[in-house]
N, CA, C and O atoms as CSV, one atom per row, in Angstrom:
chain,resi,resn,atom,element,x,y,z
A,1,MET,N,N,1.054,-1.125,-0.146
A,1,MET,CA,C,0.073,-0.154,-0.087
A,1,MET,C,C,1.078,1.454,0.143
A,1,MET,O,O,2.037,1.577,0.905
A,2,THR,N,N,0.545,2.436,-0.687
A,2,THR,CA,C,1.062,3.580,-0.739
A,2,THR,C,C,0.721,4.571,0.349
A,2,THR,O,O,-0.474,4.852,0.443
A,3,PHE,N,N,1.510,5.113,1.136
A,3,PHE,CA,C,1.059,5.885,2.120
A,3,PHE,C,C,1.635,7.395,2.035
A,3,PHE,O,O,2.641,7.516,1.337
A,4,THR,N,N,1.184,8.439,2.588
A,4,THR,CA,C,1.646,9.665,2.379
A,4,THR,C,C,2.156,10.287,3.657
A,4,THR,O,O,1.404,10.431,4.622
A,5,VAL,N,N,3.377,10.645,3.678
A,5,VAL,CA,C,3.936,11.614,4.677
A,5,VAL,C,C,3.401,13.055,5.257
A,5,VAL,O,O,3.681,14.143,4.753
A,6,THR,N,N,2.676,12.875,6.276
A,6,THR,CA,C,2.216,14.418,6.633
A,6,THR,C,C,2.941,15.189,7.744
A,6,THR,O,O,3.074,16.412,7.740
A,7,HIS,N,N,3.400,14.361,8.698
A,7,HIS,CA,C,4.291,15.036,9.810
A,7,HIS,C,C,5.684,14.156,9.836
A,7,HIS,O,O,5.512,12.951,9.654
A,8,VAL,N,N,7.165,14.635,10.055
A,8,VAL,CA,C,8.100,13.745,10.515
A,8,VAL,C,C,8.632,14.333,11.911
A,8,VAL,O,O,8.516,15.494,12.304
A,9,ALA,N,N,9.190,13.348,12.508
A,9,ALA,CA,C,9.589,13.785,14.072
A,9,ALA,C,C,10.618,12.825,14.080
A,9,ALA,O,O,10.482,11.715,13.567
A,10,ILE,N,N,11.859,13.293,14.761
A,10,ILE,CA,C,12.822,12.209,15.189
A,10,ILE,C,C,12.609,11.943,16.596
A,10,ILE,O,O,12.707,12.746,17.525
A,11,HIS,N,N,12.235,10.428,16.645
A,11,HIS,CA,C,12.338,10.205,18.005
A,11,HIS,C,C,13.386,9.463,18.956
A,11,HIS,O,O,13.280,9.504,20.181
A,12,SER,N,N,14.395,8.790,18.299
A,12,SER,CA,C,15.504,8.630,19.068
A,12,SER,C,C,16.576,8.304,18.132
A,12,SER,O,O,16.248,8.073,16.969
A,13,GLU,N,N,17.939,8.245,18.497
A,13,GLU,CA,C,18.991,7.824,17.408
A,13,GLU,C,C,19.759,6.714,18.454
A,13,GLU,O,O,19.830,6.930,19.664
A,14,TRP,N,N,20.299,5.543,17.833
A,14,TRP,CA,C,20.519,4.268,18.696
A,14,TRP,C,C,21.708,3.831,17.651
A,14,TRP,O,O,21.774,4.320,16.524
A,15,LYS,N,N,22.780,2.712,18.217
A,15,LYS,CA,C,23.289,1.952,17.343
A,15,LYS,C,C,22.870,0.648,17.754
A,15,LYS,O,O,22.652,0.218,18.886
A,16,SER,N,N,22.777,-0.061,16.325
A,16,SER,CA,C,22.228,-1.603,16.161
A,16,SER,C,C,23.428,-2.172,16.833
A,16,SER,O,O,24.498,-1.590,17.012
A,17,LYS,N,N,23.070,-3.553,17.230
A,17,LYS,CA,C,23.978,-4.511,17.988
A,17,LYS,C,C,25.334,-4.471,16.926
A,17,LYS,O,O,26.407,-4.452,17.530
A,18,TYR,N,N,25.419,-4.458,15.563
A,18,TYR,CA,C,26.192,-4.574,14.717
A,18,TYR,C,C,26.920,-3.159,14.893
A,18,TYR,O,O,28.001,-3.095,14.307
A,19,GLY,N,N,26.571,-2.147,15.511
A,19,GLY,CA,C,27.392,-0.981,15.266
A,19,GLY,C,C,27.111,0.057,14.454
A,19,GLY,O,O,27.767,1.077,14.248
A,20,LYS,N,N,25.723,-0.414,13.861
A,20,LYS,CA,C,25.168,0.766,12.576
A,20,LYS,C,C,24.538,1.636,13.309
A,20,LYS,O,O,24.018,1.315,14.378
A,21,ASP,N,N,24.491,3.297,12.645
A,21,ASP,CA,C,23.747,4.228,13.292
A,21,ASP,C,C,22.316,4.061,12.873
A,21,ASP,O,O,21.997,3.853,11.703
A,22,MET,N,N,21.542,4.151,13.777
A,22,MET,CA,C,20.026,3.976,13.442
A,22,MET,C,C,19.448,5.420,14.140
A,22,MET,O,O,19.894,6.166,15.012
A,23,ILE,N,N,18.199,5.419,13.282
A,23,ILE,CA,C,16.895,6.610,13.955
A,23,ILE,C,C,15.561,5.778,13.804
A,23,ILE,O,O,15.197,4.991,12.931
A,24,THR,N,N,15.027,6.179,14.837
A,24,THR,CA,C,13.746,5.811,15.045
A,24,THR,C,C,12.878,7.075,14.686
A,24,THR,O,O,12.899,7.919,15.581
A,25,TYR,N,N,12.191,7.370,13.688
A,25,TYR,CA,C,11.195,8.559,13.414
A,25,TYR,C,C,9.746,8.092,13.507
A,25,TYR,O,O,9.239,7.036,13.129
A,26,ALA,N,N,9.196,9.189,14.129
A,26,ALA,CA,C,7.845,9.134,14.371
A,26,ALA,C,C,7.011,9.926,13.247
A,26,ALA,O,O,7.128,11.140,13.084
A,27,LEU,N,N,6.149,9.103,12.484
A,27,LEU,CA,C,5.365,9.563,11.172
A,27,LEU,C,C,4.335,9.783,11.404
A,27,LEU,O,O,3.836,9.037,12.247
A,28,GLN,N,N,3.533,10.771,10.884
A,28,GLN,CA,C,2.152,10.824,10.497
A,28,GLN,C,C,1.805,10.380,9.143
A,28,GLN,O,O,2.707,10.583,8.331
A,29,LEU,N,N,0.748,9.831,8.677
A,29,LEU,CA,C,0.523,9.368,7.571
A,29,LEU,C,C,-0.905,9.968,7.158
A,29,LEU,O,O,-1.740,10.042,8.059
A,30,ARG,N,N,-1.247,10.388,5.917
A,30,ARG,CA,C,-2.493,10.293,5.590
A,30,ARG,C,C,-3.350,9.700,5.721
A,30,ARG,O,O,-4.452,10.174,5.996
A,31,GLU,N,N,-3.079,8.310,5.545
A,31,GLU,CA,C,-4.000,7.655,5.585
A,31,GLU,C,C,-4.188,6.408,6.878
A,31,GLU,O,O,-4.998,5.498,7.055
A,32,LYS,N,N,-3.260,6.800,7.460
A,32,LYS,CA,C,-3.631,6.176,9.210
A,32,LYS,C,C,-3.665,7.354,10.293
A,32,LYS,O,O,-2.920,8.328,10.188
A,33,ASP,N,N,-4.541,7.209,11.296
A,33,ASP,CA,C,-4.784,8.046,12.162
A,33,ASP,C,C,-3.586,7.893,13.579
A,33,ASP,O,O,-3.467,6.805,14.143
A,34,GLY,N,N,-3.069,8.667,13.858
A,34,GLY,CA,C,-1.926,8.699,14.875
A,34,GLY,C,C,-0.431,8.437,14.254
A,34,GLY,O,O,-0.125,8.473,13.062
A,35,TRP,N,N,0.392,8.174,15.336
A,35,TRP,CA,C,1.777,8.604,15.200
A,35,TRP,C,C,2.201,6.795,14.712
A,35,TRP,O,O,1.685,5.767,15.150
A,36,VAL,N,N,3.025,6.910,13.939
A,36,VAL,CA,C,3.603,5.170,13.134
A,36,VAL,C,C,5.249,5.276,13.447
A,36,VAL,O,O,5.917,6.287,13.231
A,37,GLN,N,N,5.742,4.058,13.984
A,37,GLN,CA,C,7.385,4.199,14.113
A,37,GLN,C,C,7.884,3.689,12.751
A,37,GLN,O,O,7.383,2.762,12.115
A,38,LEU,N,N,9.004,4.475,12.380
A,38,LEU,CA,C,9.666,3.873,11.230
A,38,LEU,C,C,11.232,4.108,11.656
A,38,LEU,O,O,11.794,5.196,11.783
A,39,ASN,N,N,11.927,2.468,11.892
A,39,ASN,CA,C,13.314,2.462,11.798
A,39,ASN,C,C,14.230,2.258,10.866
A,39,ASN,O,O,14.313,1.124,10.395
A,40,GLN,N,N,15.065,3.243,10.423
A,40,GLN,CA,C,16.111,2.833,9.399
A,40,GLN,C,C,17.521,3.298,9.937
A,40,GLN,O,O,17.650,3.863,11.023
A,41,MET,N,N,18.504,3.030,9.134
A,41,MET,CA,C,19.685,3.150,9.273
A,41,MET,C,C,20.067,4.948,8.830
A,41,MET,O,O,19.779,5.490,7.762
A,42,LYS,N,N,20.737,5.542,9.945
A,42,LYS,CA,C,21.247,6.861,9.982
A,42,LYS,C,C,21.518,7.423,8.335
A,42,LYS,O,O,21.056,8.437,7.812
A,43,SER,N,N,22.398,6.418,7.759
A,43,SER,CA,C,22.544,6.729,6.222
A,43,SER,C,C,21.705,6.636,5.458
A,43,SER,O,O,22.035,6.898,4.301
A,44,THR,N,N,20.226,6.223,5.710
A,44,THR,CA,C,19.433,6.043,4.615
A,44,THR,C,C,18.203,7.497,5.077
A,44,THR,O,O,17.706,7.867,6.141
A,45,LYS,N,N,18.091,8.068,3.358
A,45,LYS,CA,C,17.599,9.187,3.049
A,45,LYS,C,C,16.239,9.250,4.131
A,45,LYS,O,O,15.301,8.459,4.025
A,46,PRO,N,N,16.301,10.272,5.128
A,46,PRO,CA,C,15.257,10.735,6.174
A,46,PRO,C,C,13.836,10.963,5.193
A,46,PRO,O,O,13.754,11.406,4.048
A,47,PRO,N,N,12.875,10.523,6.037
A,47,PRO,CA,C,11.578,10.925,5.460
A,47,PRO,C,C,11.079,12.254,5.446
A,47,PRO,O,O,11.375,12.984,6.392
A,48,GLN,N,N,10.263,12.746,4.388
A,48,GLN,CA,C,10.309,14.404,4.327
A,48,GLN,C,C,8.589,14.307,4.197
A,48,GLN,O,O,7.963,13.363,3.716
A,49,VAL,N,N,8.094,15.419,4.703
A,49,VAL,CA,C,6.605,15.545,4.371
A,49,VAL,C,C,6.578,15.608,2.977
A,49,VAL,O,O,7.372,16.323,2.365
A,50,GLY,N,N,5.255,14.534,2.102
A,50,GLY,CA,C,4.948,14.764,1.099
A,50,GLY,C,C,5.458,13.541,0.641
A,50,GLY,O,O,5.030,13.018,-0.388
A,51,ASP,N,N,6.550,12.932,1.494
A,51,ASP,CA,C,6.937,11.729,0.469
A,51,ASP,C,C,6.106,10.628,0.757
A,51,ASP,O,O,5.635,10.447,1.880
A,52,THR,N,N,5.855,9.708,-0.433
A,52,THR,CA,C,4.920,8.451,-0.436
A,52,THR,C,C,6.030,7.427,-0.271
A,52,THR,O,O,7.129,7.356,-0.820
A,53,LEU,N,N,5.433,6.638,0.650
A,53,LEU,CA,C,6.225,4.932,1.334
A,53,LEU,C,C,5.469,4.112,0.849
A,53,LEU,O,O,4.250,4.263,0.927
A,54,GLU,N,N,6.069,2.995,0.203
A,54,GLU,CA,C,5.446,1.794,-0.187
A,54,GLU,C,C,5.646,0.591,0.837
A,54,GLU,O,O,6.762,0.111,1.037
A,55,GLY,N,N,4.615,0.181,1.406
A,55,GLY,CA,C,4.712,-0.768,2.705
A,55,GLY,C,C,3.521,-1.377,3.447
A,55,GLY,O,O,2.613,-1.834,2.752
A,56,SER,N,N,3.431,-1.429,4.617
A,56,SER,CA,C,2.105,-1.593,5.235
A,56,SER,C,C,2.073,-1.367,6.958
A,56,SER,O,O,3.002,-2.054,7.382
A,57,VAL,N,N,1.598,-0.899,7.751
A,57,VAL,CA,C,1.742,-0.292,9.114
A,57,VAL,C,C,0.858,-1.429,9.789
A,57,VAL,O,O,-0.308,-1.779,9.606
A,58,GLU,N,N,1.994,-1.927,10.750
A,58,GLU,CA,C,1.663,-3.360,11.478
A,58,GLU,C,C,1.146,-2.851,12.938
A,58,GLU,O,O,1.470,-1.672,13.082
A,59,GLU,N,N,0.678,-3.196,13.692
A,59,GLU,CA,C,0.118,-3.083,14.795
A,59,GLU,C,C,1.211,-3.724,15.879
A,59,GLU,O,O,1.504,-4.901,15.665
A,60,GLU,N,N,1.762,-3.161,16.869
A,60,GLU,CA,C,2.850,-3.729,17.625
A,60,GLU,C,C,2.447,-3.513,19.172
A,60,GLU,O,O,1.876,-2.487,19.542
A,61,THR,N,N,2.710,-4.312,19.835
A,61,THR,CA,C,2.855,-4.023,21.420
A,61,THR,C,C,4.110,-4.155,21.983
A,61,THR,O,O,4.757,-5.179,21.758
A,62,ASN,N,N,4.771,-2.836,23.029
A,62,ASN,CA,C,5.610,-2.737,23.484
A,62,ASN,C,C,5.850,-3.549,24.658
A,62,ASN,O,O,5.148,-3.436,25.663
A,63,ARG,N,N,7.215,-4.702,24.534
A,63,ARG,CA,C,7.099,-5.979,25.829
A,63,ARG,C,C,6.953,-5.314,26.973
A,63,ARG,O,O,6.121,-5.649,27.816
A,64,GLY,N,N,7.918,-4.100,27.133
A,64,GLY,CA,C,7.899,-3.483,28.514
A,64,GLY,C,C,6.737,-2.948,28.860
A,64,GLY,O,O,6.280,-3.262,29.959
A,65,THR,N,N,6.086,-2.132,28.105
A,65,THR,CA,C,5.126,-1.391,28.772
A,65,THR,C,C,3.721,-1.884,28.715
A,65,THR,O,O,2.877,-1.688,29.590
A,66,GLY,N,N,3.516,-2.663,27.396
A,66,GLY,CA,C,2.253,-3.165,26.891
A,66,GLY,C,C,1.559,-2.107,26.002
A,66,GLY,O,O,0.555,-2.481,25.397
A,67,LYS,N,N,1.826,-1.293,25.905
A,67,LYS,CA,C,1.216,-0.072,25.092
A,67,LYS,C,C,1.380,-0.549,23.693
A,67,LYS,O,O,2.450,-0.907,23.202
A,68,VAL,N,N,-0.266,-0.513,22.838
A,68,VAL,CA,C,-0.014,-0.434,21.621
A,68,VAL,C,C,0.716,0.386,20.606
A,68,VAL,O,O,0.573,1.529,21.041
A,69,TYR,N,N,1.204,0.441,19.836
A,69,TYR,CA,C,1.562,1.253,18.474
A,69,TYR,C,C,1.516,0.805,17.559
A,69,TYR,O,O,1.085,-0.338,17.412
A,70,TYR,N,N,2.015,1.662,16.451
A,70,TYR,CA,C,1.919,1.175,15.068
A,70,TYR,C,C,3.381,1.295,14.476
A,70,TYR,O,O,4.007,2.307,14.790
A,71,LYS,N,N,4.070,0.244,13.542
A,71,LYS,CA,C,5.226,0.439,12.985
A,71,LYS,C,C,5.069,0.421,11.555
A,71,LYS,O,O,4.387,-0.453,11.019
A,72,PHE,N,N,5.671,1.356,10.874
A,72,PHE,CA,C,5.977,0.885,9.288
A,72,PHE,C,C,6.766,0.316,9.032
A,72,PHE,O,O,7.864,0.418,9.579
A,73,VAL,N,N,6.460,-0.596,7.985
A,73,VAL,CA,C,7.149,-1.837,7.352
A,73,VAL,C,C,7.329,-1.391,6.012
A,73,VAL,O,O,6.366,-1.172,5.277
A,74,LYS,N,N,8.469,-1.251,5.670
A,74,LYS,CA,C,8.837,-0.798,3.697
A,74,LYS,C,C,8.835,-1.924,3.180
A,74,LYS,O,O,9.342,-2.946,3.641
A,75,GLU,N,N,8.217,-1.779,2.112
A,75,GLU,CA,C,8.371,-2.728,0.902
A,75,GLU,C,C,9.136,-2.851,0.223
A,75,GLU,O,O,9.292,-1.889,-0.529
A,76,PHE,N,N,10.106,-4.071,0.022
A,76,PHE,CA,C,11.298,-3.890,-0.564
A,76,PHE,C,C,11.184,-5.183,-1.737
A,76,PHE,O,O,12.037,-6.060,-1.867
A,77,ASN,N,N,10.215,-5.091,-2.352
A,77,ASN,CA,C,9.812,-6.168,-3.341
A,77,ASN,C,C,10.610,-6.210,-4.811
A,77,ASN,O,O,10.674,-7.151,-5.601
A,78,ASN,N,N,11.238,-4.787,-4.918
A,78,ASN,CA,C,11.972,-4.540,-6.338
A,78,ASN,C,C,13.638,-4.351,-5.846
A,78,ASN,O,O,14.412,-3.950,-6.715
A,79,ALA,N,N,14.039,-4.561,-4.833
A,79,ALA,CA,C,15.167,-4.373,-4.389
A,79,ALA,C,C,16.265,-4.680,-5.118
A,79,ALA,O,O,16.347,-5.877,-5.394
A,80,PRO,N,N,17.373,-3.797,-5.628
A,80,PRO,CA,C,18.412,-4.611,-6.575
A,80,PRO,C,C,19.403,-4.740,-5.750
A,80,PRO,O,O,19.482,-4.181,-4.656
A,81,GLY,N,N,20.509,-5.762,-6.416
A,81,GLY,CA,C,21.494,-6.070,-5.603
A,81,GLY,C,C,21.399,-7.368,-5.434
A,81,GLY,O,O,22.265,-7.732,-4.638
A,82,GLY,N,N,20.679,-8.333,-5.851
A,82,GLY,CA,C,20.716,-9.407,-5.476
A,82,GLY,C,C,20.199,-10.297,-4.413
A,82,GLY,O,O,19.955,-11.488,-4.606
A,83,GLY,N,N,20.049,-9.718,-3.348
A,83,GLY,CA,C,19.643,-9.947,-1.997
A,83,GLY,C,C,18.439,-10.680,-2.218
A,83,GLY,O,O,18.058,-10.958,-3.355
A,84,PRO,N,N,17.583,-11.131,-0.785
A,84,PRO,CA,C,16.476,-11.572,-1.033
A,84,PRO,C,C,15.276,-10.356,-1.116
A,84,PRO,O,O,15.378,-9.197,-0.714
A,85,SER,N,N,14.290,-10.908,-1.668
A,85,SER,CA,C,13.024,-9.912,-2.084
A,85,SER,C,C,11.823,-10.739,-1.730
A,85,SER,O,O,11.890,-11.964,-1.636
A,86,GLY,N,N,10.993,-10.220,-1.582
A,86,GLY,CA,C,9.386,-10.497,-1.360
A,86,GLY,C,C,9.283,-11.246,0.062
A,86,GLY,O,O,9.909,-10.746,0.997
A,87,ALA,N,N,8.749,-12.074,0.217
A,87,ALA,CA,C,8.553,-12.692,1.382
A,87,ALA,C,C,9.811,-12.991,2.617
A,87,ALA,O,O,9.830,-12.819,3.836
A,88,ALA,N,N,10.686,-13.454,1.751
A,88,ALA,CA,C,12.208,-13.641,2.412
A,88,ALA,C,C,12.434,-12.777,3.062
A,88,ALA,O,O,12.600,-12.775,4.281
A,89,ASN,N,N,12.485,-11.632,2.085
A,89,ASN,CA,C,13.203,-10.363,2.339
A,89,ASN,C,C,12.209,-9.516,3.892
A,89,ASN,O,O,12.614,-8.853,4.847
A,90,ASN,N,N,11.108,-9.882,3.556
A,90,ASN,CA,C,9.776,-9.300,4.622
A,90,ASN,C,C,10.425,-10.159,6.363
A,90,ASN,O,O,10.706,-9.610,7.428
A,91,ALA,N,N,10.454,-11.390,6.040
A,91,ALA,CA,C,10.975,-12.041,7.017
A,91,ALA,C,C,12.284,-11.766,7.592
A,91,ALA,O,O,12.663,-12.142,8.701
A,92,ILE,N,N,12.809,-11.219,6.920
A,92,ILE,CA,C,14.250,-10.952,7.706
A,92,ILE,C,C,14.038,-9.604,8.357
A,92,ILE,O,O,14.475,-9.366,9.482
A,93,LEU,N,N,13.401,-8.775,7.679
A,93,LEU,CA,C,12.971,-7.315,8.217
A,93,LEU,C,C,12.543,-7.453,9.401
A,93,LEU,O,O,13.134,-6.969,10.367
A,94,GLU,N,N,11.039,-8.395,9.521
A,94,GLU,CA,C,10.432,-8.785,10.821
A,94,GLU,C,C,11.180,-9.355,12.134
A,94,GLU,O,O,10.840,-9.217,13.308
A,95,ARG,N,N,12.629,-10.238,11.441
A,95,ARG,CA,C,13.736,-10.542,12.913
A,95,ARG,C,C,14.175,-9.431,13.303
A,95,ARG,O,O,14.190,-9.259,14.522
A,96,ILE,N,N,14.620,-8.439,12.505
A,96,ILE,CA,C,15.482,-7.380,12.369
A,96,ILE,C,C,14.284,-6.183,13.472
A,96,ILE,O,O,14.547,-5.405,14.389
A,97,GLU,N,N,13.491,-6.416,13.060
A,97,GLU,CA,C,12.407,-5.383,13.770
A,97,GLU,C,C,12.128,-5.653,15.130
A,97,GLU,O,O,12.075,-4.760,15.976
A,98,LYS,N,N,11.900,-7.178,15.434
A,98,LYS,CA,C,11.766,-7.702,16.440
A,98,LYS,C,C,12.909,-7.697,17.631
A,98,LYS,O,O,12.679,-7.996,18.803
A,99,LYS,N,N,13.748,-7.435,17.279
A,99,LYS,CA,C,15.288,-7.368,17.919
A,99,LYS,C,C,15.248,-5.789,18.431
A,99,LYS,O,O,15.471,-5.582,19.624
A,100,ILE,N,N,14.977,-4.706,17.575
A,100,ILE,CA,C,15.069,-3.416,17.928
A,100,ILE,C,C,13.850,-3.419,18.539
A,100,ILE,O,O,13.880,-2.347,19.143
A,101,ASP,N,N,12.684,-3.978,18.801
A,101,ASP,CA,C,11.798,-3.625,19.556
A,101,ASP,C,C,12.387,-4.468,21.363
A,101,ASP,O,O,12.069,-4.066,22.482
A,102,LEU,N,N,12.844,-5.081,21.186
A,102,LEU,CA,C,13.548,-5.747,22.203
A,102,LEU,C,C,14.467,-5.203,22.675
A,102,LEU,O,O,14.776,-5.512,23.826
A,103,LEU,N,N,15.155,-4.304,22.037
A,103,LEU,CA,C,16.255,-2.764,22.735
A,103,LEU,C,C,15.402,-2.304,23.139
A,103,LEU,O,O,15.285,-2.398,24.360
A,104,LEU,N,N,14.429,-1.626,22.447
A,104,LEU,CA,C,13.622,-0.585,22.828
A,104,LEU,C,C,13.123,-0.981,24.225
A,104,LEU,O,O,13.385,-0.255,25.184
A,105,ALA,N,N,12.395,-2.139,24.373
A,105,ALA,CA,C,11.671,-2.652,25.540
A,105,ALA,C,C,12.843,-2.810,26.763
A,105,ALA,O,O,12.529,-2.661,27.944
A,106,ASN,N,N,14.179,-3.119,26.354
A,106,ASN,CA,C,14.894,-3.205,27.604
A,106,ASN,C,C,15.534,-1.790,27.725
A,106,ASN,O,O,16.613,-1.672,28.305
A,107,ASN,N,N,14.942,-0.793,27.229
A,107,ASN,CA,C,15.976,0.368,27.786
A,107,ASN,C,C,17.209,0.704,27.288
A,107,ASN,O,O,17.908,1.643,27.669
A,108,LYS,N,N,17.526,-0.323,26.172
A,108,LYS,CA,C,19.159,-0.280,25.623
A,108,LYS,C,C,19.203,0.978,24.613
A,108,LYS,O,O,20.267,1.131,24.012
A,109,VAL,N,N,18.257,1.811,24.384
A,109,VAL,CA,C,18.724,3.101,23.620
A,109,VAL,C,C,17.832,4.013,24.304
A,109,VAL,O,O,16.722,3.881,24.820
A,110,GLU,N,N,18.902,5.290,24.111
A,110,GLU,CA,C,18.147,6.817,24.794
A,110,GLU,C,C,17.314,7.442,23.737
A,110,GLU,O,O,17.579,7.377,22.537
A,111,ALA,N,N,16.204,8.103,24.297
A,111,ALA,CA,C,15.357,8.711,23.409
A,111,ALA,C,C,15.161,10.162,23.651
A,111,ALA,O,O,14.853,10.613,24.754
A,112,GLU,N,N,15.327,10.803,22.703
A,112,GLU,CA,C,14.950,12.633,23.140
A,112,GLU,C,C,14.421,12.302,21.691
A,112,GLU,O,O,14.916,12.022,20.599
A,113,PRO,N,N,12.771,12.530,22.406
A,113,PRO,CA,C,11.488,12.784,21.483
A,113,PRO,C,C,11.107,14.419,20.989
A,113,PRO,O,O,10.440,15.135,21.736
A,114,GLU,N,N,11.565,14.870,19.770
A,114,GLU,CA,C,11.609,15.862,19.084
A,114,GLU,C,C,10.794,15.767,17.503
A,114,GLU,O,O,10.844,14.882,16.648
A,115,VAL,N,N,10.035,17.088,17.538
A,115,VAL,CA,C,9.359,17.093,15.980
A,115,VAL,C,C,10.391,18.414,15.298
A,115,VAL,O,O,10.855,19.436,15.805
A,116,VAL,N,N,10.448,17.991,14.315
A,116,VAL,CA,C,11.192,19.155,13.247
A,116,VAL,C,C,10.243,19.367,12.212
A,116,VAL,O,O,10.313,18.631,11.227
A,117,LEU,N,N,9.509,20.104,12.256
A,117,LEU,CA,C,8.604,20.971,10.997
A,117,LEU,C,C,9.096,21.989,10.671
A,117,LEU,O,O,9.450,22.715,11.599
A,118,GLY,N,N,9.285,22.387,9.529
A,118,GLY,CA,C,9.505,23.873,9.165
A,118,GLY,C,C,10.298,24.599,9.967
A,118,GLY,O,O,10.082,25.723,10.419
A,119,GLY,N,N,11.452,23.731,10.159
A,119,GLY,CA,C,12.849,23.947,10.661
A,119,GLY,C,C,12.381,24.593,12.537
A,119,GLY,O,O,13.168,25.280,13.188
A,120,GLU,N,N,11.205,24.227,12.983
A,120,GLU,CA,C,11.123,24.552,14.490
A,120,GLU,C,C,11.089,23.184,15.111
A,120,GLU,O,O,10.728,22.209,14.452
A,121,ASN,N,N,11.513,23.080,16.550
A,121,ASN,CA,C,11.301,21.890,17.152
A,121,ASN,C,C,9.788,21.645,17.983
A,121,ASN,O,O,9.557,22.442,18.892
A,122,VAL,N,N,9.244,21.078,17.833
A,122,VAL,CA,C,8.097,20.324,18.412
A,122,VAL,C,C,8.111,19.514,19.342
A,122,VAL,O,O,8.807,18.529,19.096
A,123,ASP,N,N,7.416,19.520,20.743
A,123,ASP,CA,C,7.532,18.103,21.414
A,123,ASP,C,C,6.721,17.303,20.984
A,123,ASP,O,O,5.611,17.758,20.709
A,124,LEU,N,N,6.998,15.700,20.752
A,124,LEU,CA,C,6.059,14.751,20.338
A,124,LEU,C,C,5.126,14.838,21.666
A,124,LEU,O,O,5.441,15.078,22.832
A,125,PRO,N,N,4.105,14.612,21.188
A,125,PRO,CA,C,3.253,13.782,22.250
A,125,PRO,C,C,3.826,12.676,23.322
A,125,PRO,O,O,4.682,11.838,23.038
A,126,ASP,N,N,3.349,12.789,24.300
A,126,ASP,CA,C,4.041,11.746,25.161
A,126,ASP,C,C,4.143,10.779,25.210
A,126,ASP,O,O,3.097,10.243,25.575
A,127,ASP,N,N,5.281,9.814,24.942
A,127,ASP,CA,C,5.302,8.212,24.800
A,127,ASP,C,C,4.692,7.974,23.785
A,127,ASP,O,O,3.619,7.413,24.007
A,128,PRO,N,N,5.066,8.289,22.022
A,128,PRO,CA,C,4.011,7.627,21.309
A,128,PRO,C,C,4.015,6.303,20.859
A,128,PRO,O,O,3.154,5.686,20.231
A,129,PHE,N,N,5.325,5.892,21.354
A,129,PHE,CA,C,5.492,3.932,21.201
A,129,PHE,C,C,5.506,3.467,22.454
A,129,PHE,O,O,5.576,2.240,22.522
A,130,GLY,N,N,5.455,4.133,23.623
A,130,GLY,CA,C,5.153,3.553,25.009
A,130,GLY,C,C,6.367,3.027,25.379
A,130,GLY,O,O,6.269,2.039,26.106
A,131,ASP,N,N,7.749,3.465,25.038
A,131,ASP,CA,C,8.799,3.358,25.187
A,131,ASP,C,C,9.704,3.840,26.106
A,131,ASP,O,O,10.832,3.398,26.327
A,132,MET,N,N,9.055,4.934,26.719
A,132,MET,CA,C,10.055,5.635,27.441
A,132,MET,C,C,9.304,5.931,29.100
A,132,MET,O,O,9.940,6.530,29.968
């Protein structure tokens, strides 16, 4: 499904267990109410207001707090490079996201929620993903 980004916030920056710099974004999408979590490597182009994203929104439960939140899962079916695609790639992404959730649930990352809109910093709603 195609989603259109209407608001973008940097929720937290952290390192993966492989030492990769990661960012958790809080997004609002035209097609989904509320905040949606997007995790990606810091080197990946950040989402911008007006961008369209291909993927799905999945309901997740924070293991530490029990709070329900929504996570955006990118679709990589046409990814170049000879790596896995389709269901195989989605299974890999699901395992990675579960590991990220575990890190978040165990407070292994630091979070400084903020929203950057039009050059201004705006505070995110209290704890949109239940991890603080």
